[in-house]
KEKE-3310 file (N, C-alpha, C; in steps of 0.2 Angstrom, whole numbers, plus 5000, padded with zeros to 4 digits):
npx = (5197:5194:5203:5197:5184:5188:5194:5183:5173:5179:5179:5165:5162:5170:5163:5150:5154:5158:5146:5138:5144:5144:5130:5128:5134:5127:5115:5118:5120:5108:5096:5092:5076:5068:5057:5047:5047:5034:5029:5021:5012:4997:4987:4971:4957:4940:4926:4910:4903:4894:4891:4885:4889:4902:4918:4924:4936:4951:4962:4975:4987:5001:5008:5017:5030:5035:5046:5036:5025:5012:5004:4992:4981:4966:4955:4939:4932:4920:4920:4916:4910:4920:4916:4918:4917:4920:4931:4945:4957:4970:4977:4989:4997:5010:5012:5024:5020:5017:5004:4992:4984:4972:4965:4953:4947:4933:4923:4910:4911:4918:4931:4937:4952:4959:4972:4982:4998:5008:5024:5034:5050:5063:5077:5079:5070:5054:5039:5022:5007:4991:4978:4964:4953:4940:4929:4916:4910:4897:4890:4877:4865:4869:4884:4896:4904:4919:4929:4945:4958:4975:4989:5007:5018:5034:5049:5057:5063:5068:5063:5057:5045:5030:5017:5004:4996:4990:4990:4987:4988:4981:4983:4977:4983:4977:4964:4960:4951:4951:4956:4962:4960:4968:4967:4975:4974:4986:4987:4995:5007:5002:5002:5014:5011:5002:4986:4973:4965:4961:4956:4949:4946:4939:4940:4932:4914:4911:4916:4913:4918:4927:4930:4941:4946:4963:4979:4996:5013:5032:5049:5066:5073:5064:5054:5036:5022:5004:4988:4970:4953:4936:4917:4916:4927:4945:4962:4980:4996:5011:5025:5038:5046:5051:5060:5057:5068:5069:5065:5051:5046:5037:5035:5038:5029:5029:5023:5015:4999:4986:4971:4956:4940:4923:4914:4922:4930:4947:4961:4976:4988:4997:5003:5005:5009:5010:5016:5012:5018:5009:5001:5005)
npy = (4852:4847:4853:4866:4864:4860:4871:4880:4873:4875:4887:4890:4882:4890:4902:4899:4895:4907:4914:4907:4909:4923:4924:4918:4927:4939:4934:4932:4945:4951:4959:4952:4948:4951:4945:4955:4956:4952:4948:4949:4962:4968:4980:4989:4997:4993:4993:4987:4984:4998:5003:5014:5016:5019:5015:4998:4989:4981:4968:4960:4947:4942:4927:4918:4916:4909:4912:4918:4913:4915:4915:4918:4927:4934:4946:4954:4968:4977:4994:5001:4993:4983:4971:4955:4952:4944:4931:4925:4914:4913:4908:4913:4920:4931:4941:4947:4959:4965:4961:4953:4937:4926:4913:4909:4903:4904:4903:4903:4899:4902:4913:4924:4933:4948:4959:4974:4981:4994:5000:5008:5014:5010:5012:5001:4992:4990:5000:4996:4998:4991:4989:4981:4968:4959:4944:4937:4921:4914:4898:4897:4910:4926:4931:4943:4958:4966:4980:4986:4995:4993:4994:4991:4991:5001:4992:4997:4997:5006:5019:5035:5041:5046:5049:5061:5077:5085:5101:5109:5113:5109:5108:5106:5100:5099:5104:5121:5126:5116:5117:5120:5118:5106:5093:5082:5066:5057:5042:5032:5020:5004:4987:4990:5001:5017:5020:5032:5048:5058:5074:5084:5101:5109:5126:5131:5130:5122:5109:5096:5094:5081:5068:5055:5038:5034:5027:5025:5025:5025:5028:5027:5036:5047:5046:5046:5036:5036:5030:5032:5031:5033:5034:5040:5039:5036:5038:5041:5045:5052:5057:5067:5069:5082:5084:5095:5106:5103:5089:5089:5098:5104:5095:5097:5091:5088:5083:5074:5070:5057:5056:5046:5047:5040:5043:5043:5054:5059:5065:5074:5082:5094:5095:5101:5101:5105:5095:5091:5084:5071:5074:5064)
npz = (4736:4749:4757:4757:4763:4776:4782:4781:4789:4801:4803:4804:4815:4825:4824:4829:4842:4847:4846:4855:4867:4868:4869:4881:4889:4888:4892:4906:4910:4911:4921:4937:4941:4956:4968:4978:4996:5005:5017:5033:5043:5036:5036:5037:5029:5024:5013:5009:4992:4986:4998:5011:5023:5037:5034:5038:5048:5043:5047:5043:5039:5029:5030:5026:5013:4998:4986:4974:4979:4991:5008:5019:5031:5038:5045:5046:5054:5064:5065:5076:5086:5086:5084:5076:5059:5048:5044:5036:5027:5015:5000:4988:4972:4969:4956:4943:4939:4952:4956:4966:4965:4971:4981:4994:5010:5021:5036:5032:5019:5003:4996:4983:4979:4973:4970:4969:4971:4978:4981:4992:4994:5007:5017:5025:5020:5011:5013:5010:4999:4997:4986:4987:4982:4987:4985:4992:4993:5000:5007:5006:5000:4992:4983:4990:4987:4992:4994:4998:5006:5011:5022:5023:5035:5036:5040:5050:5066:5074:5071:5074:5085:5078:5082:5086:5084:5070:5060:5046:5028:5012:4994:4978:4963:4952:4952:4954:4963:4974:4988:5005:5023:5033:5045:5057:5066:5074:5080:5095:5090:5083:5080:5073:5065:5063:5069:5065:5060:5047:5041:5028:5024:5013:5005:4996:4993:4982:4985:4996:5013:5021:5033:5037:5041:5045:5042:5046:5042:5046:5043:5048:5042:5040:5030:5027:5025:5021:5023:5019:5022:5017:5017:5005:4997:4995:4999:4997:5005:5003:5011:5019:5035:5045:5059:5074:5084:5097:5109:5112:5103:5088:5073:5055:5042:5025:5008:4996:4990:4985:4978:4977:4973:4976:4967:4955:4953:4952:4960:4964:4974:4984:5002:5017:5035:5052:5065:5081:5096:5105:5120:5135)
capx = (5191:5194:5206:5192:5179:5190:5194:5176:5169:5182:5177:5159:5162:5172:5158:5145:5156:5157:5138:5135:5148:5140:5123:5128:5137:5121:5110:5121:5121:5101:5096:5087:5070:5067:5050:5047:5046:5028:5027:5020:5005:4993:4980:4968:4949:4936:4919:4906:4901:4887:4889:4884:4891:4909:4922:4926:4944:4955:4968:4978:4994:5005:5012:5022:5031:5041:5046:5030:5019:5010:4999:4990:4974:4964:4948:4935:4929:4915:4924:4913:4909:4924:4914:4922:4912:4922:4938:4948:4963:4970:4984:4990:5003:5012:5015:5029:5016:5014:4997:4991:4978:4972:4958:4953:4941:4929:4919:4904:4911:4926:4932:4943:4956:4963:4975:4988:5002:5012:5029:5038:5057:5065:5084:5079:5065:5049:5032:5018:5000:4987:4972:4962:4946:4938:4923:4915:4904:4894:4887:4870:4864:4872:4890:4897:4910:4922:4935:4949:4965:4979:4996:5011:5023:5041:5052:5062:5060:5070:5059:5055:5037:5027:5010:5003:4990:4993:4986:4990:4985:4982:4982:4976:4988:4973:4958:4962:4945:4950:4962:4960:4964:4968:4969:4976:4976:4990:4987:5000:5008:4999:5004:5020:5008:4998:4979:4972:4960:4963:4951:4950:4940:4940:4938:4926:4908:4910:4918:4911:4923:4927:4935:4942:4950:4969:4984:5002:5020:5037:5055:5071:5075:5059:5048:5030:5017:4998:4982:4964:4947:4929:4912:4916:4934:4951:4968:4987:4999:5019:5028:5044:5045:5057:5059:5059:5074:5068:5061:5044:5044:5032:5039:5035:5028:5027:5022:5010:4992:4983:4964:4951:4933:4918:4911:4926:4934:4953:4965:4983:4991:5002:5000:5011:5007:5014:5014:5013:5018:5003:5003:5002)
capy = (4852:4845:4859:4872:4862:4860:4878:4883:4871:4877:4895:4890:4880:4895:4907:4896:4896:4915:4916:4904:4912:4929:4923:4917:4933:4943:4931:4933:4952:4952:4959:4946:4951:4948:4946:4958:4952:4955:4945:4954:4965:4972:4983:4995:4998:4990:4994:4983:4988:5002:5004:5020:5017:5020:5009:4994:4988:4975:4966:4954:4945:4938:4923:4914:4917:4905:4916:4921:4910:4917:4912:4923:4926:4941:4947:4961:4969:4983:4999:5004:4988:4978:4964:4951:4952:4939:4929:4921:4912:4912:4906:4916:4921:4938:4942:4952:4965:4967:4960:4947:4933:4921:4911:4908:4900:4907:4898:4902:4898:4903:4919:4926:4940:4951:4965:4977:4983:4999:5000:5014:5012:5012:5009:4994:4988:4995:5000:4994:5000:4986:4990:4974:4967:4952:4942:4932:4916:4909:4891:4900:4917:4929:4933:4950:4961:4971:4983:4987:4998:4990:4997:4987:4996:5000:4987:5000:4996:5012:5024:5040:5040:5052:5051:5068:5081:5090:5105:5112:5116:5106:5111:5102:5101:5098:5108:5126:5126:5112:5119:5122:5116:5099:5091:5075:5064:5051:5039:5028:5014:4998:4983:4993:5007:5022:5022:5039:5051:5064:5079:5090:5106:5114:5133:5132:5127:5117:5103:5094:5092:5075:5065:5048:5035:5034:5022:5028:5021:5030:5024:5031:5042:5052:5045:5044:5034:5036:5028:5034:5029:5035:5031:5043:5038:5034:5042:5038:5050:5051:5063:5068:5072:5086:5086:5101:5107:5100:5083:5091:5103:5101:5093:5099:5087:5090:5078:5073:5066:5055:5055:5043:5048:5035:5046:5043:5060:5058:5072:5074:5088:5094:5096:5102:5102:5105:5089:5092:5077:5070:5074:5058)
capz = (4739:4756:4760:4757:4767:4783:4786:4782:4795:4807:4804:4806:4822:4829:4824:4833:4849:4849:4847:4861:4872:4869:4872:4889:4893:4888:4898:4913:4911:4912:4928:4939:4944:4962:4971:4984:5002:5007:5023:5039:5044:5030:5040:5034:5029:5019:5011:5004:4986:4987:5005:5013:5030:5037:5032:5044:5048:5041:5050:5040:5038:5025:5035:5023:5007:4995:4980:4972:4982:4998:5012:5023:5034:5041:5048:5045:5060:5065:5068:5082:5092:5086:5082:5070:5054:5044:5045:5031:5025:5008:4996:4981:4969:4968:4949:4942:4939:4958:4957:4969:4963:4976:4984:5001:5014:5026:5039:5028:5012:5001:4993:4979:4980:4968:4974:4967:4977:4977:4986:4994:4996:5012:5017:5028:5018:5009:5014:5004:5000:4993:4984:4987:4981:4989:4982:4996:4991:5005:5005:5004:4998:4986:4985:4992:4985:4996:4992:5004:5005:5016:5022:5025:5037:5036:5045:5054:5073:5078:5068:5079:5086:5075:5085:5087:5081:5064:5058:5040:5022:5006:4987:4972:4957:4946:4952:4958:4968:4979:4993:5011:5028:5035:5052:5058:5073:5073:5088:5096:5086:5085:5075:5068:5061:5068:5067:5066:5057:5043:5038:5023:5024:5006:5006:4991:4994:4977:4988:5003:5018:5024:5038:5036:5045:5043:5045:5044:5044:5045:5043:5051:5037:5040:5026:5030:5021:5025:5019:5023:5018:5020:5012:4998:4993:4998:4999:4999:5006:5003:5013:5023:5042:5047:5066:5077:5087:5103:5109:5113:5098:5083:5067:5049:5037:5018:5004:4990:4992:4979:4980:4973:4976:4974:4960:4949:4953:4953:4962:4967:4975:4990:5008:5023:5041:5058:5069:5088:5099:5109:5127:5138)
cpx = (5191:5198:5202:5187:5182:5191:5187:5173:5172:5180:5170:5158:5164:5167:5152:5147:5155:5151:5136:5138:5144:5133:5123:5130:5131:5116:5112:5121:5113:5100:5090:5082:5068:5059:5051:5045:5039:5025:5026:5013:5003:4986:4978:4960:4946:4929:4916:4904:4894:4886:4889:4886:4898:4912:4924:4934:4945:4961:4970:4985:4996:5010:5018:5023:5036:5040:5040:5024:5018:5005:4997:4983:4972:4957:4945:4932:4925:4920:4922:4913:4915:4923:4917:4915:4913:4929:4939:4955:4964:4977:4984:4996:5004:5015:5020:5026:5014:5007:4996:4984:4978:4965:4958:4947:4939:4925:4912:4904:4919:4925:4938:4945:4960:4966:4981:4991:5006:5017:5032:5045:5059:5072:5084:5074:5059:5043:5028:5010:4996:4980:4969:4954:4944:4931:4921:4909:4902:4891:4880:4869:4869:4879:4890:4903:4913:4928:4939:4956:4969:4986:5000:5017:5030:5043:5056:5059:5062:5067:5056:5047:5034:5019:5009:4996:4993:4988:4991:4986:4986:4980:4982:4981:4983:4967:4960:4957:4946:4957:4958:4964:4963:4970:4970:4976:4980:4991:4994:5001:5005:5000:5009:5017:5004:4992:4978:4966:4963:4957:4953:4944:4942:4938:4932:4920:4907:4912:4916:4918:4922:4932:4935:4947:4957:4974:4990:5008:5026:5043:5060:5075:5070:5054:5042:5025:5010:4993:4976:4959:4941:4924:4912:4922:4939:4957:4975:4991:5007:5022:5035:5043:5052:5056:5060:5066:5075:5064:5053:5042:5040:5038:5035:5035:5026:5027:5017:5004:4989:4976:4960:4944:4928:4915:4916:4931:4942:4957:4972:4985:4996:4999:5006:5007:5012:5011:5016:5013:5012:5005:5000:4996)
cpy = (4852:4851:4865:4870:4863:4867:4882:4880:4873:4884:4895:4888:4886:4901:4905:4897:4902:4916:4914:4908:4920:4929:4921:4923:4938:4941:4932:4940:4954:4954:4954:4950:4947:4949:4950:4954:4956:4952:4950:4957:4969:4974:4988:4996:4995:4993:4989:4987:4992:5004:5011:5021:5017:5014:5004:4993:4981:4973:4959:4954:4941:4933:4920:4916:4913:4908:4920:4918:4912:4914:4917:4921:4933:4940:4954:4962:4976:4988:5002:4999:4983:4971:4961:4949:4945:4937:4924:4919:4912:4910:4910:4917:4929:4938:4947:4959:4968:4967:4953:4944:4928:4918:4909:4904:4904:4902:4897:4900:4898:4910:4919:4932:4941:4957:4968:4981:4989:4999:5007:5013:5015:5009:5002:4989:4993:4995:4998:4996:4994:4989:4983:4974:4960:4951:4936:4928:4912:4903:4893:4907:4919:4931:4941:4952:4966:4974:4986:4991:4996:4993:4992:4991:4995:4995:4991:5000:5002:5018:5028:5039:5047:5053:5058:5071:5086:5095:5109:5114:5110:5110:5107:5104:5101:5103:5115:5128:5122:5113:5121:5120:5109:5098:5083:5072:5057:5047:5034:5022:5008:4993:4985:4998:5011:5022:5030:5041:5057:5067:5083:5095:5111:5121:5134:5128:5122:5110:5102:5093:5084:5073:5058:5045:5034:5028:5025:5024:5026:5026:5030:5036:5047:5052:5043:5043:5033:5034:5031:5032:5031:5032:5035:5043:5035:5038:5039:5044:5048:5057:5062:5071:5076:5088:5092:5100:5103:5093:5084:5096:5099:5100:5095:5093:5089:5084:5079:5069:5063:5053:5052:5043:5042:5037:5046:5049:5058:5065:5070:5081:5088:5096:5098:5104:5102:5099:5090:5085:5077:5070:5068:5059)
cpz = (4746:4760:4761:4762:4775:4786:4786:4788:4801:4809:4807:4813:4827:4830:4829:4840:4851:4850:4853:4867:4873:4871:4879:4892:4893:4893:4905:4915:4912:4919:4930:4943:4950:4964:4978:4990:5004:5014:5028:5038:5037:5034:5037:5034:5023:5018:5007:4998:4988:4994:5007:5020:5030:5036:5039:5043:5046:5045:5047:5040:5033:5029:5032:5015:5004:4987:4978:4976:4989:5001:5016:5027:5036:5043:5047:5051:5060:5068:5074:5087:5092:5085:5076:5065:5049:5045:5039:5031:5018:5005:4989:4978:4967:4961:4949:4941:4945:4959:4961:4967:4968:4977:4991:5004:5019:5030:5036:5021:5009:4998:4988:4981:4974:4971:4969:4972:4974:4982:4986:4997:5003:5013:5021:5025:5016:5013:5008:5005:4995:4992:4982:4985:4983:4987:4987:4993:4997:5003:5003:5004:4993:4988:4986:4990:4990:4994:4999:5002:5012:5016:5026:5028:5036:5041:5050:5061:5077:5075:5074:5079:5083:5077:5087:5084:5076:5062:5052:5034:5017:4999:4982:4966:4951:4945:4957:4963:4974:4983:4999:5017:5030:5042:5052:5065:5071:5080:5089:5092:5088:5079:5070:5064:5065:5065:5068:5062:5053:5041:5034:5024:5019:5008:5001:4993:4988:4980:4995:5007:5019:5029:5038:5040:5042:5045:5042:5046:5043:5046:5047:5048:5036:5034:5029:5025:5025:5020:5023:5019:5022:5016:5006:4995:4998:4996:5001:4999:5007:5005:5018:5030:5043:5054:5068:5080:5094:5104:5109:5108:5092:5077:5061:5045:5030:5013:4998:4993:4985:4982:4975:4976:4973:4968:4954:4949:4956:4956:4965:4969:4982:4996:5013:5029:5047:5062:5076:5092:5104:5116:5131:5143)
residu = (MET:SER:ARG:ARG:VAL:ILE:PRO:SER:MET:PHE:PHE:ILE:GLY:ALA:LEU:LEU:THR:MET:VAL:LEU:LEU:LEU:ALA:ASP:THR:VAL:GLY:ALA:SER:LYS:PRO:VAL:VAL:SER:VAL:PRO:ASN:VAL:ARG:GLY:HIS:TRP:ASP:GLY:PHE:PHE:LEU:GLU:ALA:ASP:SER:THR:VAL:ALA:PRO:GLY:LEU:VAL:ARG:SER:ASP:ILE:THR:GLN:GLN:LEU:LYS:SER:ARG:ILE:THR:GLY:ASP:GLY:GLN:LEU:THR:ASP:PRO:ILE:THR:GLY:ALA:GLN:LEU:ALA:VAL:TYR:ASP:PHE:ARG:GLY:THR:LEU:GLY:LEU:ASP:ASP:VAL:ILE:THR:GLY:THR:GLY:ARG:THR:PRO:ALA:GLY:ARG:MET:ASP:LEU:GLN:ALA:SER:LEU:GLN:PHE:PHE:ALA:GLY:ASN:LYS:GLY:ASP:ALA:GLY:VAL:MET:ASP:ALA:HIS:PHE:LEU:PHE:PHE:PRO:ARG:ARG:GLY:GLN:PRO:SER:GLN:VAL:GLY:ALA:ILE:LEU:LEU:HIS:PRO:PHE:PRO:ASP:LYS:ASN:ALA:PRO:ASP:VAL:SER:GLY:ASP:GLY:VAL:GLY:ILE:PHE:ARG:SER:GLN:LEU:ASP:PRO:THR:PHE:MET:GLY:GLY:LEU:THR:LEU:GLN:ILE:LEU:PRO:ARG:GLU:ARG:ASP:SER:TYR:PRO:GLY:GLN:VAL:SER:PHE:THR:PRO:GLN:SER:SER:LEU:HIS:ALA:PRO:PHE:SER:TRP:GLN:SER:ARG:ALA:THR:ASN:ASN:ASP:GLN:GLY:ARG:LEU:ILE:MET:ILE:ALA:GLU:GLY:LYS:THR:GLY:MET:MET:THR:VAL:ASP:GLY:ALA:VAL:PHE:PRO:GLY:SER:GLY:ALA:ALA:SER:SER:ALA:THR:VAL:ASN:GLY:LEU:TYR:SER:LEU:ILE:LEU:ASP:ASP:GLY:HIS:LEU:ASP:PHE:GLY:THR:TYR:ASN:PHE:ASN:LEU:SER:PRO:ARG:ILE:PRO)
# end
């Protein structure tokens, strides 16, 4: 009997050892999920809920990051006068689903923040777009809800200057009646990204034209990311810049846009335009 038990126990022990070694190997082979680096500028535009006025400006920074824990601050300003409308600081958590949840303080009370992030790959680091929702709770009065779209620029310090004026066309991939001309103004770089304005002029009377404030970033490989927002919606643009043959010649920009209107209409399509350098 004992001669049968000992080999059996030896076999079971060896099998358990193999299972543990295999488990360690499988565990070691699992991909390590890294938290993206979101430190730096996040600038863009905001609208209060049910607002009928032009968007205001957001200037914000994520100043510290320890793994998934982040700290930052920002301000909301009037786009015309530059008057400061609100300032805040916040602490939050960046989840594996690229969603930020946090709470913050303002001189008038407190706020809650929830934001989803989308990243655009670059060779030296990613650009990002944040769809943010702020809920401000003043010590007195009713809370106010603010929606914002923010751009985090590529970190490429040697990316070529793409400020200039653009003229081109757009075409929806979902609605054959939504197509026409577009114009852009890309102003000189400020806080590592380019403020500006983008205008769509549809050919069909079924669609109203719009002109929205924009902000863009590019990297040294020619990728261009832009956000835009107006009182009727917001847009994200992902494209590629093809430089002209000379320093002062026009560049060609091709890419895709994604459009969300306040009435719930969603659209995406293609665009291309010629970008002429701004004359000093």
